[in-house]
VMD Tcl script that builds the backbone (N, CA, C; Angstrom):
set m [mol new atoms 471]
animate dup $m
set s [atomselect $m all]
$s set {name element resname resid chain x y z} {
  {N N UNK 1 A 0.828 -1.195 0.000}
  {CA C UNK 1 A 0.000 0.000 0.000}
  {C C UNK 1 A 0.868 1.254 0.000}
  {N N UNK 2 A 1.960 1.235 0.807}
  {CA C UNK 2 A 2.857 2.374 0.862}
  {C C UNK 2 A 3.494 2.626 -0.502}
  {N N UNK 3 A 3.904 1.541 -1.150}
  {CA C UNK 3 A 4.534 1.646 -2.457}
  {C C UNK 3 A 3.557 2.244 -3.465}
  {N N UNK 4 A 2.300 1.801 -3.411}
  {CA C UNK 4 A 1.267 2.331 -4.298}
  {C C UNK 4 A 1.095 3.834 -4.065}
  {N N UNK 5 A 1.075 4.240 -2.800}
  {CA C UNK 5 A 0.893 5.656 -2.469}
  {C C UNK 5 A 2.034 6.497 -3.036}
  {N N UNK 6 A 3.263 6.000 -2.926}
  {CA C UNK 6 A 4.416 6.733 -3.454}
  {C C UNK 6 A 4.314 6.851 -4.973}
  {N N UNK 7 A 3.965 5.754 -5.633}
  {CA C UNK 7 A 3.810 5.775 -7.089}
  {C C UNK 7 A 2.714 6.753 -7.485}
  {N N UNK 8 A 1.616 6.748 -6.756}
  {CA C UNK 8 A 0.519 7.660 -7.040}
  {C C UNK 8 A 0.961 9.114 -6.874}
  {N N UNK 9 A 1.659 9.402 -5.811}
  {CA C UNK 9 A 2.138 10.767 -5.561}
  {C C UNK 9 A 3.086 11.205 -6.675}
  {N N UNK 10 A 4.004 10.329 -7.053}
  {CA C UNK 10 A 4.947 10.662 -8.127}
  {C C UNK 10 A 4.200 10.954 -9.419}
  {N N UNK 11 A 3.201 10.161 -9.721}
  {CA C UNK 11 A 2.413 10.366 -10.937}
  {C C UNK 11 A 1.690 11.703 -10.893}
  {N N UNK 12 A 1.081 12.013 -9.766}
  {CA C UNK 12 A 0.357 13.274 -9.625}
  {C C UNK 12 A 1.307 14.457 -9.745}
  {N N UNK 13 A 2.469 14.361 -9.078}
  {CA C UNK 13 A 3.450 15.447 -9.140}
  {C C UNK 13 A 3.925 15.644 -10.573}
  {N N UNK 14 A 4.233 14.554 -11.240}
  {CA C UNK 14 A 4.691 14.653 -12.627}
  {C C UNK 14 A 3.633 15.304 -13.508}
  {N N UNK 15 A 2.383 14.920 -13.314}
  {CA C UNK 15 A 1.299 15.487 -14.100}
  {C C UNK 15 A 1.136 16.969 -13.815}
  {N N UNK 16 A 1.181 17.358 -12.538}
  {CA C UNK 16 A 0.987 18.776 -12.205}
  {C C UNK 16 A 2.129 19.629 -12.738}
  {N N UNK 17 A 3.331 19.084 -12.739}
  {CA C UNK 17 A 4.465 19.813 -13.301}
  {C C UNK 17 A 4.265 19.976 -14.805}
  {N N UNK 18 A 3.855 18.891 -15.458}
  {CA C UNK 18 A 3.635 18.940 -16.903}
  {C C UNK 18 A 2.564 19.962 -17.261}
  {N N UNK 19 A 1.605 20.118 -16.407}
  {CA C UNK 19 A 0.523 21.072 -16.663}
  {C C UNK 19 A 0.880 22.482 -16.233}
  {N N UNK 20 A 2.009 22.665 -15.557}
  {CA C UNK 20 A 2.465 23.991 -15.173}
  {C C UNK 20 A 1.627 24.647 -14.100}
  {N N UNK 21 A 1.147 23.886 -13.105}
  {CA C UNK 21 A 0.261 24.437 -12.091}
  {C C UNK 21 A 0.976 25.220 -11.004}
  {N N UNK 22 A 2.254 25.005 -10.806}
  {CA C UNK 22 A 2.953 25.623 -9.687}
  {C C UNK 22 A 3.906 26.714 -10.151}
  {N N UNK 23 A 4.134 27.682 -9.275}
  {CA C UNK 23 A 5.098 28.736 -9.546}
  {C C UNK 23 A 6.504 28.200 -9.303}
  {N N UNK 24 A 7.424 28.551 -10.178}
  {CA C UNK 24 A 8.846 28.289 -9.986}
  {C C UNK 24 A 9.134 26.874 -9.513}
  {N N UNK 25 A 8.548 25.882 -10.149}
  {CA C UNK 25 A 8.758 24.540 -9.639}
  {C C UNK 25 A 9.798 23.732 -10.379}
  {N N UNK 26 A 9.801 23.753 -11.682}
  {CA C UNK 26 A 10.705 22.859 -12.383}
  {C C UNK 26 A 12.080 23.458 -12.584}
  {N N UNK 27 A 12.177 24.722 -12.777}
  {CA C UNK 27 A 13.471 25.374 -12.875}
  {C C UNK 27 A 13.368 26.718 -12.180}
  {N N UNK 28 A 14.281 26.936 -11.262}
  {CA C UNK 28 A 14.265 28.194 -10.536}
  {C C UNK 28 A 14.519 29.341 -11.496}
  {N N UNK 29 A 13.681 30.347 -11.418}
  {CA C UNK 29 A 13.840 31.501 -12.293}
  {C C UNK 29 A 15.162 32.194 -12.009}
  {N N UNK 30 A 15.791 32.681 -13.057}
  {CA C UNK 30 A 17.051 33.415 -12.963}
  {C C UNK 30 A 18.183 32.584 -12.367}
  {N N UNK 31 A 18.120 31.290 -12.484}
  {CA C UNK 31 A 19.194 30.432 -11.979}
  {C C UNK 31 A 19.837 29.694 -13.142}
  {N N UNK 32 A 21.163 29.700 -13.202}
  {CA C UNK 32 A 21.846 28.950 -14.251}
  {C C UNK 32 A 21.863 27.441 -13.968}
  {N N UNK 33 A 21.404 27.048 -12.796}
  {CA C UNK 33 A 21.364 25.634 -12.419}
  {C C UNK 33 A 19.987 25.077 -12.755}
  {N N UNK 34 A 19.965 23.926 -13.372}
  {CA C UNK 34 A 18.705 23.263 -13.704}
  {C C UNK 34 A 18.236 22.471 -12.484}
  {N N UNK 35 A 17.429 23.111 -11.654}
  {CA C UNK 35 A 16.902 22.474 -10.450}
  {C C UNK 35 A 15.649 21.680 -10.810}
  {N N UNK 36 A 15.699 20.384 -10.663}
  {CA C UNK 36 A 14.512 19.554 -10.833}
  {C C UNK 36 A 13.779 19.491 -9.501}
  {N N UNK 37 A 12.495 19.121 -9.540}
  {CA C UNK 37 A 11.732 18.978 -8.302}
  {C C UNK 37 A 11.251 17.554 -8.089}
  {N N UNK 38 A 11.633 16.661 -8.980}
  {CA C UNK 38 A 11.185 15.280 -8.907}
  {C C UNK 38 A 12.402 14.368 -8.802}
  {N N UNK 39 A 12.548 13.725 -7.661}
  {CA C UNK 39 A 13.714 12.884 -7.424}
  {C C UNK 39 A 13.762 11.693 -8.365}
  {N N UNK 40 A 12.623 11.102 -8.661}
  {CA C UNK 40 A 12.611 9.933 -9.549}
  {C C UNK 40 A 13.104 10.303 -10.950}
  {N N UNK 41 A 12.691 11.447 -11.423}
  {CA C UNK 41 A 13.178 11.942 -12.722}
  {C C UNK 41 A 14.690 12.154 -12.664}
  {N N UNK 42 A 15.151 12.760 -11.583}
  {CA C UNK 42 A 16.586 13.008 -11.414}
  {C C UNK 42 A 17.371 11.699 -11.372}
  {N N UNK 43 A 16.839 10.697 -10.685}
  {CA C UNK 43 A 17.533 9.422 -10.585}
  {C C UNK 43 A 17.626 8.727 -11.941}
  {N N UNK 44 A 16.583 8.856 -12.752}
  {CA C UNK 44 A 16.639 8.287 -14.106}
  {C C UNK 44 A 17.746 8.949 -14.920}
  {N N UNK 45 A 17.828 10.263 -14.846}
  {CA C UNK 45 A 18.874 11.002 -15.557}
  {C C UNK 45 A 20.248 10.600 -15.036}
  {N N UNK 46 A 20.373 10.537 -13.716}
  {CA C UNK 46 A 21.658 10.192 -13.106}
  {C C UNK 46 A 22.131 8.810 -13.539}
  {N N UNK 47 A 21.207 7.880 -13.563}
  {CA C UNK 47 A 21.559 6.520 -13.967}
  {C C UNK 47 A 21.975 6.487 -15.436}
  {N N UNK 48 A 21.231 7.167 -16.275}
  {CA C UNK 48 A 21.532 7.202 -17.711}
  {C C UNK 48 A 22.867 7.891 -17.992}
  {N N UNK 49 A 23.123 9.001 -17.306}
  {CA C UNK 49 A 24.322 9.806 -17.556}
  {C C UNK 49 A 25.470 9.485 -16.601}
  {N N UNK 50 A 25.267 8.503 -15.715}
  {CA C UNK 50 A 26.266 8.117 -14.713}
  {C C UNK 50 A 26.734 9.332 -13.892}
  {N N UNK 51 A 25.762 10.048 -13.347}
  {CA C UNK 51 A 26.041 11.216 -12.508}
  {C C UNK 51 A 25.476 10.982 -11.113}
  {N N UNK 52 A 25.975 11.755 -10.175}
  {CA C UNK 52 A 25.450 11.726 -8.819}
  {C C UNK 52 A 24.278 12.699 -8.710}
  {N N UNK 53 A 23.423 12.471 -7.722}
  {CA C UNK 53 A 22.265 13.328 -7.491}
  {C C UNK 53 A 22.517 14.179 -6.256}
  {N N UNK 54 A 22.268 15.466 -6.385}
  {CA C UNK 54 A 22.420 16.452 -5.321}
  {C C UNK 54 A 21.006 16.877 -4.933}
  {N N UNK 55 A 20.594 16.563 -3.703}
  {CA C UNK 55 A 19.257 16.943 -3.245}
  {C C UNK 55 A 19.384 18.042 -2.194}
  {N N UNK 56 A 18.762 19.168 -2.484}
  {CA C UNK 56 A 18.789 20.310 -1.569}
  {C C UNK 56 A 17.416 20.466 -0.926}
  {N N UNK 57 A 17.322 20.147 0.362}
  {CA C UNK 57 A 16.098 20.356 1.139}
  {C C UNK 57 A 16.200 21.764 1.720}
  {N N UNK 58 A 15.221 22.604 1.402}
  {CA C UNK 58 A 15.335 24.012 1.738}
  {C C UNK 58 A 14.000 24.636 2.116}
  {N N UNK 59 A 14.084 25.698 2.849}
  {CA C UNK 59 A 12.964 26.609 3.070}
  {C C UNK 59 A 13.385 27.896 2.375}
  {N N UNK 60 A 13.266 27.921 1.067}
  {CA C UNK 60 A 13.911 28.935 0.228}
  {C C UNK 60 A 13.546 30.377 0.550}
  {N N UNK 61 A 12.353 30.607 1.066}
  {CA C UNK 61 A 11.943 31.994 1.290}
  {C C UNK 61 A 11.889 32.398 2.767}
  {N N UNK 62 A 12.405 31.554 3.648}
  {CA C UNK 62 A 12.380 31.916 5.067}
  {C C UNK 62 A 13.610 31.444 5.845}
  {N N UNK 63 A 14.320 30.451 5.352}
  {CA C UNK 63 A 15.469 29.872 6.066}
  {C C UNK 63 A 16.740 30.684 5.776}
  {N N UNK 64 A 17.257 31.324 6.795}
  {CA C UNK 64 A 18.440 32.172 6.640}
  {C C UNK 64 A 19.663 31.433 6.118}
  {N N UNK 65 A 19.938 30.246 6.654}
  {CA C UNK 65 A 21.100 29.467 6.206}
  {C C UNK 65 A 20.908 28.971 4.783}
  {N N UNK 66 A 19.671 28.709 4.389}
  {CA C UNK 66 A 19.376 28.299 3.003}
  {C C UNK 66 A 19.688 29.437 2.041}
  {N N UNK 67 A 19.293 30.639 2.421}
  {CA C UNK 67 A 19.553 31.808 1.584}
  {C C UNK 67 A 21.049 32.088 1.493}
  {N N UNK 68 A 21.729 31.890 2.599}
  {CA C UNK 68 A 23.182 32.085 2.635}
  {C C UNK 68 A 23.863 31.070 1.707}
  {N N UNK 69 A 23.420 29.826 1.739}
  {CA C UNK 69 A 23.957 28.785 0.872}
  {C C UNK 69 A 23.738 29.162 -0.595}
  {N N UNK 70 A 22.543 29.627 -0.898}
  {CA C UNK 70 A 22.231 30.044 -2.274}
  {C C UNK 70 A 23.112 31.220 -2.698}
  {N N UNK 71 A 23.230 32.238 -1.855}
  {CA C UNK 71 A 23.984 33.445 -2.200}
  {C C UNK 71 A 25.490 33.220 -2.263}
  {N N UNK 72 A 26.022 32.465 -1.320}
  {CA C UNK 72 A 27.474 32.297 -1.221}
  {C C UNK 72 A 28.027 31.127 -2.028}
  {N N UNK 73 A 27.194 30.136 -2.316}
  {CA C UNK 73 A 27.683 28.926 -2.981}
  {C C UNK 73 A 26.998 28.717 -4.328}
  {N N UNK 74 A 25.698 28.535 -4.309}
  {CA C UNK 74 A 24.964 28.136 -5.511}
  {C C UNK 74 A 25.020 29.164 -6.631}
  {N N UNK 75 A 25.185 30.422 -6.306}
  {CA C UNK 75 A 25.180 31.473 -7.329}
  {C C UNK 75 A 26.572 31.768 -7.891}
  {N N UNK 76 A 27.588 31.083 -7.416}
  {CA C UNK 76 A 28.964 31.357 -7.840}
  {C C UNK 76 A 29.405 30.399 -8.949}
  {N N UNK 77 A 30.208 30.919 -9.859}
  {CA C UNK 77 A 30.584 30.193 -11.063}
  {C C UNK 77 A 31.309 28.871 -10.814}
  {N N UNK 78 A 32.233 28.770 -9.857}
  {CA C UNK 78 A 32.882 27.461 -9.655}
  {C C UNK 78 A 31.883 26.351 -9.314}
  {N N UNK 79 A 30.884 26.674 -8.495}
  {CA C UNK 79 A 29.858 25.702 -8.147}
  {C C UNK 79 A 28.995 25.389 -9.365}
  {N N UNK 80 A 28.550 26.421 -10.055}
  {CA C UNK 80 A 27.699 26.254 -11.232}
  {C C UNK 80 A 28.392 25.379 -12.274}
  {N N UNK 81 A 29.659 25.657 -12.539}
  {CA C UNK 81 A 30.413 24.885 -13.538}
  {C C UNK 81 A 30.510 23.420 -13.141}
  {N N UNK 82 A 30.813 23.172 -11.868}
  {CA C UNK 82 A 30.981 21.792 -11.410}
  {C C UNK 82 A 29.671 21.007 -11.478}
  {N N UNK 83 A 28.624 21.572 -10.939}
  {CA C UNK 83 A 27.361 20.817 -10.895}
  {C C UNK 83 A 26.767 20.631 -12.282}
  {N N UNK 84 A 26.958 21.604 -13.160}
  {CA C UNK 84 A 26.417 21.491 -14.517}
  {C C UNK 84 A 26.996 20.289 -15.254}
  {N N UNK 85 A 28.224 19.967 -14.972}
  {CA C UNK 85 A 28.901 18.857 -15.643}
  {C C UNK 85 A 28.783 17.532 -14.903}
  {N N UNK 86 A 28.604 17.569 -13.584}
  {CA C UNK 86 A 28.787 16.359 -12.789}
  {C C UNK 86 A 27.604 15.868 -11.972}
  {N N UNK 87 A 26.609 16.714 -11.737}
  {CA C UNK 87 A 25.529 16.344 -10.828}
  {C C UNK 87 A 24.157 16.601 -11.452}
  {N N UNK 88 A 23.176 15.873 -10.984}
  {CA C UNK 88 A 21.783 16.143 -11.306}
  {C C UNK 88 A 21.212 16.809 -10.054}
  {N N UNK 89 A 20.687 18.011 -10.221}
  {CA C UNK 89 A 20.299 18.839 -9.091}
  {C C UNK 89 A 18.798 18.747 -8.809}
  {N N UNK 90 A 18.466 18.543 -7.533}
  {CA C UNK 90 A 17.068 18.448 -7.106}
  {C C UNK 90 A 16.856 19.410 -5.943}
  {N N UNK 91 A 15.788 20.171 -6.031}
  {CA C UNK 91 A 15.434 21.112 -4.958}
  {C C UNK 91 A 14.095 20.686 -4.387}
  {N N UNK 92 A 14.095 20.356 -3.110}
  {CA C UNK 92 A 12.874 19.992 -2.391}
  {C C UNK 92 A 12.599 21.152 -1.433}
  {N N UNK 93 A 11.624 21.951 -1.787}
  {CA C UNK 93 A 11.394 23.220 -1.107}
  {C C UNK 93 A 10.192 23.173 -0.171}
  {N N UNK 94 A 10.341 23.856 0.955}
  {CA C UNK 94 A 9.294 23.998 1.958}
  {C C UNK 94 A 9.100 25.496 2.233}
  {N N UNK 95 A 8.621 26.235 1.225}
  {CA C UNK 95 A 8.479 27.683 1.382}
  {C C UNK 95 A 7.256 28.066 2.212}
  {N N UNK 96 A 7.262 29.287 2.671}
  {CA C UNK 96 A 6.095 29.815 3.381}
  {C C UNK 96 A 5.271 30.737 2.495}
  {N N UNK 97 A 5.914 31.438 1.557}
  {CA C UNK 97 A 5.205 32.413 0.725}
  {C C UNK 97 A 5.030 31.948 -0.718}
  {N N UNK 98 A 5.891 31.107 -1.215}
  {CA C UNK 98 A 5.799 30.640 -2.594}
  {C C UNK 98 A 4.685 29.602 -2.684}
  {N N UNK 99 A 3.801 29.782 -3.646}
  {CA C UNK 99 A 2.666 28.893 -3.818}
  {C C UNK 99 A 3.117 27.535 -4.364}
  {N N UNK 100 A 2.615 26.472 -3.741}
  {CA C UNK 100 A 2.837 25.108 -4.202}
  {C C UNK 100 A 1.509 24.362 -4.144}
  {N N UNK 101 A 1.331 23.415 -5.051}
  {CA C UNK 101 A 0.122 22.588 -5.012}
  {C C UNK 101 A 0.202 21.642 -3.818}
  {N N UNK 102 A -0.927 21.119 -3.423}
  {CA C UNK 102 A -0.949 20.142 -2.331}
  {C C UNK 102 A -0.144 18.898 -2.700}
  {N N UNK 103 A -0.167 18.526 -3.982}
  {CA C UNK 103 A 0.596 17.347 -4.426}
  {C C UNK 103 A 2.096 17.555 -4.233}
  {N N UNK 104 A 2.581 18.740 -4.577}
  {CA C UNK 104 A 4.006 19.052 -4.391}
  {C C UNK 104 A 4.339 19.047 -2.898}
  {N N UNK 105 A 3.493 19.667 -2.106}
  {CA C UNK 105 A 3.733 19.704 -0.657}
  {C C UNK 105 A 3.804 18.291 -0.083}
  {N N UNK 106 A 2.873 17.446 -0.477}
  {CA C UNK 106 A 2.847 16.070 0.022}
  {C C UNK 106 A 4.069 15.288 -0.459}
  {N N UNK 107 A 4.418 15.461 -1.710}
  {CA C UNK 107 A 5.600 14.787 -2.265}
  {C C UNK 107 A 6.854 15.199 -1.494}
  {N N UNK 108 A 7.014 16.498 -1.259}
  {CA C UNK 108 A 8.179 17.000 -0.530}
  {C C UNK 108 A 8.209 16.466 0.900}
  {N N UNK 109 A 7.045 16.435 1.558}
  {CA C UNK 109 A 6.985 15.898 2.927}
  {C C UNK 109 A 7.369 14.418 2.947}
  {N N UNK 110 A 6.927 13.677 1.924}
  {CA C UNK 110 A 7.248 12.244 1.899}
  {C C UNK 110 A 8.751 12.018 1.714}
  {N N UNK 111 A 9.401 12.857 0.924}
  {CA C UNK 111 A 10.857 12.732 0.765}
  {C C UNK 111 A 11.591 13.129 2.046}
  {N N UNK 112 A 11.114 14.193 2.687}
  {CA C UNK 112 A 11.737 14.614 3.949}
  {C C UNK 112 A 11.610 13.513 4.999}
  {N N UNK 113 A 10.468 12.853 5.021}
  {CA C UNK 113 A 10.265 11.755 5.961}
  {C C UNK 113 A 11.157 10.561 5.594}
  {N N UNK 114 A 11.179 10.213 4.328}
  {CA C UNK 114 A 11.990 9.080 3.865}
  {C C UNK 114 A 13.451 9.253 4.249}
  {N N UNK 115 A 13.990 10.455 4.061}
  {CA C UNK 115 A 15.404 10.713 4.337}
  {C C UNK 115 A 15.650 11.289 5.728}
  {N N UNK 116 A 14.617 11.334 6.547}
  {CA C UNK 116 A 14.705 11.800 7.931}
  {C C UNK 116 A 15.356 13.179 8.041}
  {N N UNK 117 A 14.826 14.114 7.260}
  {CA C UNK 117 A 15.333 15.479 7.260}
  {C C UNK 117 A 14.788 16.182 8.500}
  {N N UNK 118 A 15.702 16.710 9.308}
  {CA C UNK 118 A 15.317 17.344 10.573}
  {C C UNK 118 A 15.502 18.852 10.586}
  {N N UNK 119 A 16.197 19.393 9.576}
  {CA C UNK 119 A 16.434 20.831 9.538}
  {C C UNK 119 A 16.881 21.257 8.155}
  {N N UNK 120 A 16.897 22.568 7.974}
  {CA C UNK 120 A 17.262 23.142 6.680}
  {C C UNK 120 A 18.451 24.075 6.848}
  {N N UNK 121 A 19.300 24.182 5.875}
  {CA C UNK 121 A 19.348 23.367 4.670}
  {C C UNK 121 A 19.975 22.009 4.963}
  {N N UNK 122 A 19.502 21.006 4.282}
  {CA C UNK 122 A 20.123 19.691 4.289}
  {C C UNK 122 A 20.391 19.316 2.843}
  {N N UNK 123 A 21.606 18.860 2.594}
  {CA C UNK 123 A 22.004 18.424 1.261}
  {C C UNK 123 A 22.371 16.951 1.343}
  {N N UNK 124 A 21.779 16.168 0.457}
  {CA C UNK 124 A 22.134 14.757 0.329}
  {C C UNK 124 A 22.779 14.537 -1.021}
  {N N UNK 125 A 23.807 13.716 -1.039}
  {CA C UNK 125 A 24.408 13.279 -2.298}
  {C C UNK 125 A 24.114 11.802 -2.462}
  {N N UNK 126 A 23.561 11.447 -3.622}
  {CA C UNK 126 A 23.275 10.059 -3.933}
  {C C UNK 126 A 24.157 9.628 -5.093}
  {N N UNK 127 A 24.573 8.381 -5.072}
  {CA C UNK 127 A 25.314 7.875 -6.220}
  {C C UNK 127 A 24.335 7.591 -7.353}
  {N N UNK 128 A 24.825 7.233 -8.541}
  {CA C UNK 128 A 23.905 6.990 -9.659}
  {C C UNK 128 A 22.886 5.872 -9.397}
  {N N UNK 129 A 23.142 5.022 -8.410}
  {CA C UNK 129 A 22.217 3.951 -8.049}
  {C C UNK 129 A 21.198 4.388 -7.001}
  {N N UNK 130 A 21.279 5.630 -6.536}
  {CA C UNK 130 A 20.311 6.148 -5.578}
  {C C UNK 130 A 20.686 5.937 -4.121}
  {N N UNK 131 A 21.907 5.504 -3.855}
  {CA C UNK 131 A 22.352 5.280 -2.465}
  {C C UNK 131 A 22.985 6.559 -1.916}
  {N N UNK 132 A 22.680 6.868 -0.662}
  {CA C UNK 132 A 23.240 8.062 -0.028}
  {C C UNK 132 A 24.735 7.864 0.198}
  {N N UNK 133 A 25.516 8.832 -0.302}
  {CA C UNK 133 A 26.963 8.785 -0.071}
  {C C UNK 133 A 27.441 9.960 0.771}
  {N N UNK 134 A 26.564 10.921 1.018}
  {CA C UNK 134 A 26.956 12.064 1.828}
  {C C UNK 134 A 25.761 12.887 2.266}
  {N N UNK 135 A 25.922 13.506 3.435}
  {CA C UNK 135 A 24.903 14.410 3.974}
  {C C UNK 135 A 25.627 15.630 4.517}
  {N N UNK 136 A 25.171 16.801 4.119}
  {CA C UNK 136 A 25.838 18.022 4.532}
  {C C UNK 136 A 24.822 19.162 4.551}
  {N N UNK 137 A 25.306 20.362 4.629}
  {CA C UNK 137 A 24.466 21.551 4.630}
  {C C UNK 137 A 25.319 22.735 4.244}
  {N N UNK 138 A 25.086 23.855 4.884}
  {CA C UNK 138 A 25.891 25.038 4.622}
  {C C UNK 138 A 27.309 24.796 5.125}
  {N N UNK 139 A 28.276 25.226 4.351}
  {CA C UNK 139 A 29.686 25.151 4.742}
  {C C UNK 139 A 30.331 26.501 4.446}
  {N N UNK 140 A 31.098 26.993 5.382}
  {CA C UNK 140 A 31.814 28.253 5.160}
  {C C UNK 140 A 32.963 28.027 4.175}
  {N N UNK 141 A 33.364 29.102 3.514}
  {CA C UNK 141 A 34.550 29.025 2.678}
  {C C UNK 141 A 34.333 29.284 1.202}
  {N N UNK 142 A 33.105 29.447 0.781}
  {CA C UNK 142 A 32.848 29.771 -0.613}
  {C C UNK 142 A 32.620 28.566 -1.496}
  {N N UNK 143 A 32.379 28.863 -2.760}
  {CA C UNK 143 A 31.956 27.820 -3.697}
  {C C UNK 143 A 33.064 26.830 -4.041}
  {N N UNK 144 A 34.285 27.303 -4.177}
  {CA C UNK 144 A 35.378 26.376 -4.507}
  {C C UNK 144 A 35.582 25.360 -3.391}
  {N N UNK 145 A 35.548 25.826 -2.162}
  {CA C UNK 145 A 35.693 24.922 -1.024}
  {C C UNK 145 A 34.500 23.954 -0.957}
  {N N UNK 146 A 33.319 24.440 -1.283}
  {CA C UNK 146 A 32.131 23.588 -1.255}
  {C C UNK 146 A 32.234 22.488 -2.310}
  {N N UNK 147 A 32.725 22.835 -3.480}
  {CA C UNK 147 A 32.924 21.831 -4.538}
  {C C UNK 147 A 33.904 20.763 -4.055}
  {N N UNK 148 A 34.965 21.175 -3.415}
  {CA C UNK 148 A 35.926 20.203 -2.883}
  {C C UNK 148 A 35.274 19.307 -1.829}
  {N N UNK 149 A 34.436 19.886 -1.018}
  {CA C UNK 149 A 33.682 19.153 -0.003}
  {C C UNK 149 A 32.817 18.069 -0.660}
  {N N UNK 150 A 32.130 18.426 -1.739}
  {CA C UNK 150 A 31.308 17.449 -2.464}
  {C C UNK 150 A 32.161 16.359 -3.096}
  {N N UNK 151 A 33.288 16.748 -3.657}
  {CA C UNK 151 A 34.174 15.773 -4.283}
  {C C UNK 151 A 34.704 14.756 -3.277}
  {N N UNK 152 A 34.877 15.184 -2.027}
  {CA C UNK 152 A 35.324 14.241 -0.979}
  {C C UNK 152 A 34.332 13.108 -0.809}
  {N N UNK 153 A 33.054 13.415 -0.803}
  {CA C UNK 153 A 32.028 12.378 -0.702}
  {C C UNK 153 A 32.086 11.428 -1.894}
  {N N UNK 154 A 32.178 12.024 -3.068}
  {CA C UNK 154 A 32.178 11.227 -4.301}
  {C C UNK 154 A 33.417 10.354 -4.395}
  {N N UNK 155 A 34.562 10.882 -4.011}
  {CA C UNK 155 A 35.812 10.131 -4.104}
  {C C UNK 155 A 35.924 9.007 -3.071}
  {N N UNK 156 A 35.135 9.055 -2.000}
  {CA C UNK 156 A 35.158 8.002 -0.968}
  {C C UNK 156 A 34.443 6.728 -1.418}
  {N N UNK 157 A 33.659 6.827 -2.460}
  {CA C UNK 157 A 32.864 5.680 -2.919}
  {C C UNK 157 A 33.738 4.495 -3.250}
}
mol reanalyze $m
mol bondsrecalc $m
mol representation Tube
mol addrep $m
């Protein structure tokens, strides 16, 4: 029954995205990073392209550390260059002001529960097979240092 519910939620989320019902859901506006909102879609791409999956659990419009991560890391060219070539990016957002459909909200809650997310920002790195290889969040030092931090997880595999 649980498996059926997850499949149903994924189908509904995929359909609502295809129909364009939500604001800023499939690709963040004004971002050079292609942020997906569907983990299953990201995992298919990762498996096909042999890339790792980067999942960013965020409260994009209210979480101070999330905004700091976006401003200091995600918006900088060294990070953008690295992730564009090496990672499939997923943003699981829990905003307070940005409108989301109930299906998106439920899908995001189910992923947060599955991965036992307790705070924001939380970043998970998955290998191309969908296994967690790293868990992190905001790190001081800028985008180049953050890229090195991610590479440490990947190189430990």
